VMD Tcl script that draws the C-alpha trace (Angstrom):
set ca {
  {0.01 0.21 -0.01}
  {0.90 3.21 -0.92}
  {1.23 5.69 1.54}
  {2.87 3.29 3.81}
  {0.34 2.16 6.70}
  {0.86 4.47 10.25}
  {2.35 2.07 13.33}
  {-1.08 2.59 15.36}
  {-4.41 2.49 13.51}
  {-5.67 5.58 11.94}
  {-9.78 5.54 10.58}
  {-8.82 8.12 8.08}
  {-6.02 6.26 6.54}
  {-6.58 5.31 3.04}
  {-3.97 3.75 1.01}
  {-4.17 5.69 -2.83}
  {-3.33 1.99 -3.90}
  {-2.75 -0.98 -3.00}
  {-0.97 -4.04 -5.18}
  {-1.94 -7.20 -4.22}
  {0.41 -10.30 -5.27}
  {0.32 -13.75 -5.28}
  {3.47 -16.17 -5.32}
  {3.89 -19.79 -5.17}
  {5.87 -20.91 -2.24}
  {7.71 -23.15 -4.13}
  {8.57 -20.31 -6.55}
  {9.51 -18.34 -3.88}
  {12.08 -20.71 -2.76}
  {13.12 -21.72 -5.74}
  {14.28 -17.81 -6.30}
  {15.73 -18.09 -2.99}
  {18.23 -20.86 -4.04}
  {19.27 -19.10 -7.07}
  {20.21 -16.13 -5.21}
  {22.09 -18.22 -2.64}
  {23.32 -20.17 -6.22}
  {24.59 -17.16 -7.57}
  {26.13 -15.62 -4.07}
  {28.18 -18.76 -3.88}
  {29.29 -18.95 -7.37}
  {30.62 -15.04 -6.69}
  {32.24 -16.19 -3.97}
  {34.53 -18.75 -5.48}
  {35.00 -17.06 -8.62}
  {36.53 -14.11 -5.80}
  {38.51 -16.73 -3.93}
  {40.01 -17.67 -6.21}
  {40.99 -14.42 -7.91}
  {42.15 -13.44 -4.67}
  {44.24 -16.18 -4.06}
  {46.14 -15.88 -8.19}
  {46.36 -12.29 -7.50}
  {47.95 -12.99 -4.08}
  {50.18 -15.84 -5.38}
  {51.46 -13.24 -8.63}
  {52.14 -10.20 -6.09}
  {54.21 -12.48 -3.71}
  {56.31 -14.30 -6.83}
  {56.50 -10.87 -8.42}
  {57.71 -9.46 -5.09}
  {60.24 -12.22 -4.77}
  {61.34 -11.85 -8.06}
  {62.15 -7.89 -7.40}
  {64.28 -8.45 -4.02}
  {65.87 -11.17 -6.21}
  {66.94 -8.90 -8.97}
  {67.84 -5.83 -6.56}
  {69.74 -8.03 -4.15}
  {71.94 -9.60 -7.23}
  {72.70 -5.93 -8.79}
  {73.66 -4.82 -5.35}
  {76.02 -7.23 -4.58}
  {77.13 -7.37 -8.15}
  {80.17 -5.05 -6.74}
  {81.16 -7.55 -4.11}
  {80.87 -10.63 -6.65}
  {83.18 -8.54 -8.99}
  {86.13 -8.01 -5.27}
  {85.55 -11.62 -4.99}
  {86.27 -12.84 -8.21}
  {88.85 -10.47 -9.26}
  {90.80 -11.50 -5.60}
  {90.44 -14.87 -6.73}
  {92.31 -14.33 -9.93}
  {94.83 -12.41 -8.54}
  {95.51 -15.78 -5.45}
  {95.74 -17.70 -8.44}
  {98.08 -15.74 -10.26}
  {100.28 -15.06 -7.11}
  {104.41 -15.74 -8.20}
  {104.04 -15.99 -12.08}
  {105.80 -13.74 -13.73}
  {104.24 -11.36 -16.52}
  {105.36 -10.33 -19.91}
  {105.71 -6.69 -21.14}
  {102.21 -7.59 -23.19}
  {100.65 -9.13 -20.09}
  {99.18 -6.95 -17.84}
  {98.05 -10.22 -15.25}
  {94.93 -9.65 -13.47}
  {92.26 -7.16 -15.19}
  {90.85 -4.43 -13.35}
  {89.04 -2.27 -15.73}
  {85.55 -4.30 -15.71}
  {84.09 -2.97 -12.77}
  {80.67 -3.62 -12.38}
  {79.70 0.36 -11.30}
  {77.80 2.17 -14.09}
  {76.97 5.64 -13.97}
  {73.25 4.37 -13.11}
  {74.30 2.65 -10.37}
  {73.20 3.52 -7.04}
  {75.70 5.39 -4.81}
  {76.65 3.20 -1.94}
  {79.62 2.58 -0.09}
  {80.19 -0.38 -2.40}
  {81.06 1.69 -4.98}
  {83.49 3.62 -3.42}
  {85.28 0.23 -1.91}
  {85.02 -1.01 -5.71}
  {86.92 2.29 -6.77}
  {89.43 2.22 -4.31}
  {89.69 -1.80 -4.87}
  {90.69 -1.20 -7.93}
  {93.04 1.41 -7.68}
  {94.68 -0.83 -5.09}
  {94.98 -3.84 -7.84}
  {95.91 -1.74 -10.64}
  {99.02 -1.13 -8.57}
  {100.15 -5.29 -8.32}
  {98.51 -6.89 -11.14}
  {102.01 -7.52 -12.83}
  {102.82 -4.33 -13.51}
  {104.99 -0.78 -12.16}
  {106.73 -2.20 -8.90}
  {105.81 -5.90 -8.82}
  {107.09 -6.26 -12.38}
  {110.58 -4.77 -11.01}
  {110.99 -7.20 -8.30}
  {109.63 -10.16 -10.54}
  {110.85 -13.45 -8.90}
  {114.22 -13.03 -6.75}
  {115.00 -15.78 -4.18}
  {116.74 -13.80 -1.22}
  {117.62 -15.81 1.16}
  {119.21 -14.28 4.45}
  {120.53 -15.97 7.63}
  {118.60 -15.79 10.77}
  {121.06 -13.78 13.54}
  {118.62 -13.97 16.00}
  {119.59 -17.49 16.57}
  {118.03 -18.10 20.55}
  {116.02 -20.95 20.61}
  {118.41 -23.06 22.37}
  {117.69 -20.25 25.12}
  {113.72 -20.81 24.59}
  {113.40 -24.02 23.99}
  {113.06 -25.01 27.80}
  {109.90 -22.33 28.60}
  {109.12 -23.39 25.00}
  {108.46 -26.81 26.27}
  {107.07 -26.03 29.62}
  {104.21 -24.39 28.52}
  {102.15 -28.13 28.37}
  {102.89 -28.51 32.25}
  {99.52 -28.19 34.26}
  {102.04 -25.74 37.00}
  {103.17 -23.90 34.26}
  {103.50 -20.10 35.60}
  {101.73 -17.86 32.49}
  {99.34 -20.61 32.17}
  {95.50 -18.87 32.66}
}
mol new
graphics top color blue
foreach p $ca { graphics top sphere $p radius 0.5 }
foreach p [lrange $ca 0 end-1] q [lrange $ca 1 end] { graphics top cylinder $p $q radius 0.2 }
display resetview
């Protein structure tokens, strides 16, 4: 009815029009079941989308973290690799054309983020450029120089050295 009936009955109330609708109970129940089915289907679709988007977000986050960590630790890897090259070439003679370890190709670029690692790489590069088989390292070469040890007091300290394992050793802390 229109207008809406008052809460308390009044005699002067007259609806302007009234719609009387007759619906079978089965049709009404079927409509509610259809609505419930649609709601359940929508809920399931939303759950699938939420799970897929969450997984994609996690994968994207891990990928970004991995790429950033590789990019930021590239200078440390370069320092480590260069150090290993230097250590593997210790004691080798270098010819005039061979410069030993190449220290010119650093992972620090103009677009690299400015961190302490960049400064470390540049200082490391300066340091190794002086002993890569050039300069004073080349001038000295592999000279074998043997000097007699004139500080031969081993006989004087042998008793002290051997007494270290004694439980009553005076300096055993």
